[in-house]
Kinemage of the C-alpha trace (Angstrom):
@kinemage 1
@onewidth
@group {chain A} dominant
@subgroup {mainchain}
@vectorlist {calphas} color= white
{ca unk a 1} P 0.099 -17.399 -50.728
{ca unk a 2} L 2.759 -14.541 -50.685
{ca unk a 3} L 1.859 -10.879 -50.880
{ca unk a 4} L 4.225 -8.183 -51.514
{ca unk a 5} L 3.035 -4.579 -50.290
{ca unk a 6} L 4.418 -0.977 -51.171
{ca unk a 7} L 5.522 -0.342 -47.558
{ca unk a 8} L 8.903 -0.936 -46.256
{ca unk a 9} L 9.648 -2.183 -42.638
{ca unk a 10} L 7.962 -4.764 -41.064
{ca unk a 11} L 4.822 -5.449 -43.274
{ca unk a 12} L 6.585 -4.862 -46.379
{ca unk a 13} L 6.459 -8.799 -47.392
{ca unk a 14} L 3.858 -10.905 -45.725
{ca unk a 15} L 2.992 -14.437 -46.323
{ca unk a 16} L -0.757 -15.137 -45.803
{ca unk a 17} L -1.542 -18.979 -45.185
{ca unk a 18} L -5.015 -18.605 -46.546
{ca unk a 19} L -7.050 -18.568 -50.265
{ca unk a 20} L -6.747 -15.510 -52.232
{ca unk a 21} L -10.883 -15.536 -52.553
{ca unk a 22} L -13.657 -12.950 -52.971
{ca unk a 23} L -13.322 -12.535 -49.337
{ca unk a 24} L -9.431 -11.882 -48.766
{ca unk a 25} L -9.401 -8.474 -49.365
{ca unk a 26} L -11.894 -7.551 -47.126
{ca unk a 27} L -10.398 -9.695 -44.248
{ca unk a 28} L -6.940 -8.229 -44.835
{ca unk a 29} L -8.240 -4.523 -45.625
{ca unk a 30} L -5.639 -2.660 -43.996
{ca unk a 31} L -2.998 -4.568 -45.603
{ca unk a 32} L -4.437 -4.794 -49.110
{ca unk a 33} L -4.593 -1.059 -49.244
{ca unk a 34} L -0.836 -0.709 -49.126
{ca unk a 35} L -0.364 -3.258 -52.213
{ca unk a 36} L 0.618 -1.503 -55.276
{ca unk a 37} L 0.059 -4.274 -57.643
{ca unk a 38} L -1.706 -7.597 -58.129
{ca unk a 39} L 0.153 -10.658 -59.732
{ca unk a 40} L -1.266 -13.740 -60.597
{ca unk a 41} L 0.646 -16.616 -62.407
{ca unk a 42} L -1.113 -19.756 -63.142
{ca unk a 43} L -3.340 -18.931 -60.262
{ca unk a 44} L -5.794 -21.578 -60.881
{ca unk a 45} L -8.881 -20.735 -57.930
{ca unk a 46} L -7.198 -17.349 -57.440
{ca unk a 47} L -7.697 -16.317 -61.238
{ca unk a 48} L -11.011 -15.326 -60.898
{ca unk a 49} L -10.877 -13.097 -57.442
{ca unk a 50} L -7.461 -11.507 -58.817
{ca unk a 51} L -9.405 -9.974 -61.800
{ca unk a 52} L -12.299 -8.936 -59.819
{ca unk a 53} L -10.353 -7.355 -57.066
{ca unk a 54} L -7.804 -5.756 -59.575
{ca unk a 55} L -10.452 -4.290 -61.979
{ca unk a 56} L -12.638 -3.001 -59.326
{ca unk a 57} L -9.831 -1.215 -56.791
{ca unk a 58} L -8.307 -0.314 -60.360
{ca unk a 59} L -4.859 -1.518 -59.066
{ca unk a 60} L -2.249 -2.507 -61.770
{ca unk a 61} L -2.072 -6.194 -62.560
{ca unk a 62} L -0.729 -8.849 -64.109
{ca unk a 63} L -2.501 -12.192 -64.536
{ca unk a 64} L -1.566 -15.402 -66.299
{ca unk a 65} L -4.660 -17.503 -66.636
{ca unk a 66} L -3.576 -21.477 -66.361
{ca unk a 67} L -3.694 -23.425 -69.668
{ca unk a 68} L -4.122 -26.627 -67.890
{ca unk a 69} L -7.065 -25.720 -65.411
{ca unk a 70} L -9.720 -26.981 -68.063
{ca unk a 71} L -12.475 -27.101 -65.202
{ca unk a 72} L -12.536 -23.376 -65.599
{ca unk a 73} L -12.872 -23.195 -69.284
{ca unk a 74} L -16.183 -21.656 -70.390
{ca unk a 75} L -18.701 -24.410 -71.744
{ca unk a 76} L -19.358 -22.107 -74.560
{ca unk a 77} L -16.054 -22.219 -75.659
{ca unk a 78} L -14.074 -24.672 -73.812
{ca unk a 79} L -10.411 -23.786 -74.907
{ca unk a 80} L -7.874 -21.743 -73.304
{ca unk a 81} L -8.514 -19.095 -75.447
{ca unk a 82} L -12.194 -19.068 -74.507
{ca unk a 83} L -11.029 -19.132 -70.913
{ca unk a 84} L -8.916 -16.033 -71.510
{ca unk a 85} L -11.963 -14.162 -73.389
{ca unk a 86} L -14.130 -15.265 -70.276
{ca unk a 87} L -11.347 -13.715 -67.887
{ca unk a 88} L -11.125 -10.223 -69.952
{ca unk a 89} L -15.144 -10.248 -70.088
{ca unk a 90} L -14.943 -10.661 -65.995
{ca unk a 91} L -12.627 -7.789 -65.960
{ca unk a 92} L -15.077 -5.434 -67.965
{ca unk a 93} L -18.144 -6.392 -65.758
{ca unk a 94} L -15.969 -5.191 -62.888
{ca unk a 95} L -14.837 -2.137 -64.460
{ca unk a 96} L -11.130 -2.963 -65.161
{ca unk a 97} L -8.958 -1.679 -67.903
{ca unk a 98} L -7.334 -5.093 -68.624
{ca unk a 99} L -5.501 -5.495 -71.955
{ca unk a 100} L -4.449 -9.109 -73.628
{ca unk a 101} L -0.380 -9.157 -73.888
{ca unk a 102} L 1.029 -11.660 -76.078
{ca unk a 103} L 3.515 -13.843 -74.624
{ca unk a 104} L 5.726 -14.687 -77.882
{ca unk a 105} L 8.385 -17.194 -76.100
{ca unk a 106} L 6.243 -18.914 -73.595
{ca unk a 107} L 6.306 -22.657 -74.346
{ca unk a 108} L 2.500 -23.174 -72.771
{ca unk a 109} L 0.708 -20.136 -72.451
{ca unk a 110} L 0.386 -17.269 -75.068
{ca unk a 111} L -1.614 -14.713 -72.963
{ca unk a 112} L -1.119 -12.412 -70.044
{ca unk a 113} L -3.886 -10.094 -68.878
{ca unk a 114} L -2.223 -6.786 -68.106
{ca unk a 115} L -4.147 -3.895 -66.157
{ca unk a 116} L -1.808 -0.444 -66.356
{ca unk a 117} L -1.553 2.050 -63.831
{ca unk a 118} L -4.007 4.900 -63.945
{ca unk a 119} L -2.765 7.925 -64.669
{ca unk a 120} L -3.617 10.619 -61.757
{ca unk a 121} L -5.380 12.604 -64.401
{ca unk a 122} L -7.834 10.340 -65.925
{ca unk a 123} L -10.681 10.628 -63.069
{ca unk a 124} L -10.877 14.545 -63.263
{ca unk a 125} L -10.810 14.244 -67.031
{ca unk a 126} L -13.409 11.827 -67.025
{ca unk a 127} L -15.757 13.039 -64.486
{ca unk a 128} L -15.574 16.792 -65.762
{ca unk a 129} L -18.876 18.026 -66.009
{ca unk a 130} L -18.340 20.593 -68.780
{ca unk a 131} L -18.592 19.994 -72.159
{ca unk a 132} L -15.335 22.164 -72.565
{ca unk a 133} L -13.214 19.849 -70.528
{ca unk a 134} L -9.575 20.069 -71.424
{ca unk a 135} L -6.806 17.304 -71.346
{ca unk a 136} L -3.310 18.163 -72.325
{ca unk a 137} L -0.720 15.764 -73.427
{ca unk a 138} L 2.650 16.906 -73.604
{ca unk a 139} L 4.222 16.188 -77.359
{ca unk a 140} L 6.853 14.153 -76.231
{ca unk a 141} L 4.067 11.599 -74.703
{ca unk a 142} L 2.444 11.640 -78.355
{ca unk a 143} L 5.593 10.887 -79.811
{ca unk a 144} L 6.746 8.177 -77.513
{ca unk a 145} L 3.194 6.384 -78.106
{ca unk a 146} L 3.918 7.135 -81.882
{ca unk a 147} L 0.469 8.459 -82.276
{ca unk a 148} L 1.790 12.167 -82.806
{ca unk a 149} L 1.201 12.087 -86.710
{ca unk a 150} L -2.209 10.695 -86.118
{ca unk a 151} L -3.257 13.644 -83.691
{ca unk a 152} L -1.854 16.415 -85.915
{ca unk a 153} L -3.963 14.541 -88.834
{ca unk a 154} L -6.793 14.616 -87.052
{ca unk a 155} L -6.265 18.568 -85.714
{ca unk a 156} L -5.931 19.388 -89.220
{ca unk a 157} L -9.211 17.920 -90.405
{ca unk a 158} L -10.884 19.593 -87.569
{ca unk a 159} L -9.346 23.052 -88.948
{ca unk a 160} L -10.643 22.062 -92.346
{ca unk a 161} L -13.903 21.598 -91.208
{ca unk a 162} L -14.518 24.435 -89.106
{ca unk a 163} L -13.088 26.542 -92.257
{ca unk a 164} L -15.542 25.042 -94.674
{ca unk a 165} L -18.573 25.543 -92.457
{ca unk a 166} L -17.837 28.983 -91.538
{ca unk a 167} L -20.297 31.000 -93.960
{ca unk a 168} L -18.632 32.832 -96.483
{ca unk a 169} L -14.868 31.274 -96.129
{ca unk a 170} L -13.554 29.631 -98.865
{ca unk a 171} L -10.392 27.018 -98.634
{ca unk a 172} L -7.373 28.324 -100.530
């Protein structure tokens, strides 16, 4: 297995002649901390540990489950789609934020599981103790996501409900 770390210099790229299993990261803790992403392409036995490690460490990841490894297909749904769903369930179990990506021009595999990098403000926003916690999103981000119109519509609805619920106030 080859592992690429963010560090440049002598440890920037390193080859490990061992399986990527549940104990790999603990055996190579110092090196793993510098890894910026986890990528598993048809990982066979490494698929489950890659998903678990990426989910629990919140590292960005790309995992393409092997479509030929029927021994990993769940008994409840012994298909590739069932295997992909089982992988997604596993990531959720470990606290991951994986999404399913559709590979449109791939001849054999249809899905890639992707965990995007977490934004730097995420933990602070989610652990804020106050009900009045605030999250500011630049307009350009909303526009680029294609949700600007949805955000404006929800703000308008919220403003209307405040005006309607205010005693003695009528909408014009």
